[in-house]
C-alpha positions as CSV (number, residue, x, y, z in Angstrom):
1,X,27.1,7.2,3.9
2,X,24.5,10.5,4.5
3,X,24.3,11.7,8.0
4,X,21.4,10.9,10.1
5,X,18.9,13.8,11.3
6,X,18.9,15.3,14.9
7,X,15.1,14.8,15.7
8,X,15.1,18.0,16.5
9,X,16.0,19.3,12.8
10,X,13.2,17.2,11.6
11,X,9.7,19.1,11.4
12,X,6.9,17.9,12.7
13,X,4.9,17.9,9.6
14,X,7.3,16.8,7.0
15,X,5.3,16.8,3.4
16,X,6.4,13.3,3.2
17,X,5.4,12.0,6.4
18,X,2.0,13.7,5.9
19,X,1.4,12.2,1.7
20,X,2.4,8.5,3.7
21,X,-0.6,8.8,5.8
22,X,-3.0,10.2,3.6
23,X,-1.8,8.4,0.7
24,X,-1.0,5.1,2.1
25,X,-2.4,4.3,5.1
26,X,-5.7,2.9,5.6
27,X,-6.7,1.8,8.8
28,X,-6.7,4.8,10.9
29,X,-7.3,4.4,14.7
30,X,-8.9,7.4,16.4
31,X,-8.1,7.7,19.6
32,X,-11.2,9.8,21.8
33,X,-13.3,8.9,19.0
34,X,-17.2,8.4,20.9
35,X,-20.8,8.8,18.3
36,X,-21.0,12.1,19.5
37,X,-21.3,13.5,16.2
38,X,-21.0,17.4,17.6
39,X,-17.1,16.5,18.7
40,X,-14.2,17.0,15.9
41,X,-13.0,13.5,16.4
42,X,-16.3,12.3,14.7
43,X,-16.3,15.0,11.9
44,X,-12.8,14.2,10.9
45,X,-14.2,9.7,11.4
46,X,-16.5,10.9,8.8
47,X,-14.0,12.8,6.5
48,X,-11.2,10.0,6.5
49,X,-14.2,7.5,5.7
50,X,-15.3,9.3,2.5
51,X,-11.2,9.5,1.7
52,X,-11.8,5.4,1.2
53,X,-10.4,5.3,5.0
54,X,-11.3,2.1,7.9
55,X,-11.7,4.0,11.2
56,X,-11.4,1.7,14.4
57,X,-12.7,3.9,17.4
58,X,-10.7,3.6,20.4
59,X,-12.7,4.9,24.0
60,X,-13.0,3.5,26.9
61,X,-16.9,2.9,26.3
62,X,-15.8,1.3,23.3
63,X,-18.5,2.1,21.1
64,X,-20.0,1.6,17.4
65,X,-19.2,4.6,15.6
66,X,-19.8,5.4,12.0
67,X,-20.9,1.3,11.6
68,X,-17.4,0.0,13.0
69,X,-17.2,-1.6,16.2
70,X,-14.9,0.4,19.0
71,X,-12.5,-1.0,21.2
72,X,-11.2,0.1,25.2
73,X,-7.8,0.6,23.9
74,X,-5.0,0.2,21.0
75,X,-3.9,-3.5,22.4
76,X,-7.5,-4.6,21.8
77,X,-7.5,-4.1,17.9
78,X,-7.3,-7.5,16.6
79,X,-5.8,-6.4,13.4
80,X,-3.3,-4.0,12.1
81,X,-3.4,-0.8,12.7
82,X,-1.7,2.0,10.3
83,X,-2.3,5.5,11.6
84,X,-3.2,6.0,15.4
85,X,-4.5,9.6,15.3
86,X,-4.9,11.2,18.8
87,X,-7.7,13.7,19.9
88,X,-6.6,14.0,23.7
89,X,-5.1,16.9,25.3
90,X,-1.1,17.0,24.8
91,X,-0.8,16.1,28.5
92,X,-2.5,12.8,27.8
93,X,-1.3,12.4,24.3
94,X,1.9,10.7,25.0
95,X,1.1,7.3,26.3
96,X,-1.1,7.0,23.2
97,X,2.0,7.0,21.1
98,X,4.1,4.7,23.0
99,X,1.2,2.7,22.8
100,X,1.0,3.1,19.2
101,X,4.3,1.7,18.9
102,X,4.1,-1.1,21.1
103,X,0.9,-2.4,18.8
104,X,3.2,-2.1,16.0
105,X,1.3,0.9,13.9
106,X,2.7,2.5,11.1
107,X,2.3,6.1,12.1
108,X,1.0,8.6,14.6
109,X,-1.2,11.5,13.9
110,X,-1.4,14.1,17.0
111,X,-4.4,16.3,15.9
112,X,-4.3,20.5,15.8
113,X,-3.4,22.0,19.1
114,X,-2.3,18.4,20.3
115,X,1.9,19.1,20.8
116,X,4.3,16.7,22.8
117,X,7.5,16.8,22.1
118,X,9.2,14.3,24.2
119,X,6.7,11.8,22.6
120,X,7.5,12.9,18.9
121,X,11.1,12.4,19.7
122,X,10.8,8.7,21.3
123,X,8.1,7.6,18.3
124,X,10.7,9.3,15.8
125,X,13.7,7.2,17.4
126,X,11.5,4.1,17.1
127,X,11.2,4.5,13.5
128,X,7.4,5.2,13.2
129,X,6.8,8.5,11.3
130,X,4.6,10.8,13.4
131,X,3.3,14.2,12.5
132,X,1.2,16.8,15.4
133,X,-0.4,19.9,15.8
134,X,-2.2,19.1,12.1
135,X,-5.5,18.1,11.0
136,X,-5.8,15.3,7.9
137,X,-8.6,17.9,6.8
138,X,-6.2,21.1,6.7
139,X,-4.0,19.1,5.2
140,X,-5.9,17.3,2.3
141,X,-7.2,21.4,1.5
142,X,-3.5,22.8,1.4
143,X,-2.2,19.9,-1.0
144,X,-5.4,20.9,-3.3
145,X,-4.6,24.3,-3.1
146,X,-0.9,23.4,-4.4
């Protein structure tokens, strides 16, 4: 029987985990997505849609963004979520990883610059794949250049 990896031995951006999210996950809840096209979250949501993903805006005001109804919280979403993509400061992001696990999301993605090692460890301990400090756009470009 193979020995289980310690969480500290696991990269935040395992290629297999990134591939799982980009290739197999279709419904992406985007925490912090508003209707402001000048925000990075908006541009990444557009990219996800262009790549065939369904986006779900998560924002306190629950706006409709890019044609998709928003929800105030992850718990308000009435259908399964594959990936919870978090556009929040590192010190605020961990609670969204915990909420993602609580609602049964398949994976968690913390955007570029968003790092919370304790949240990564909790999420991984719950057997929910997670990446952090990267962006789908970066990862798709990286894969295209290989």
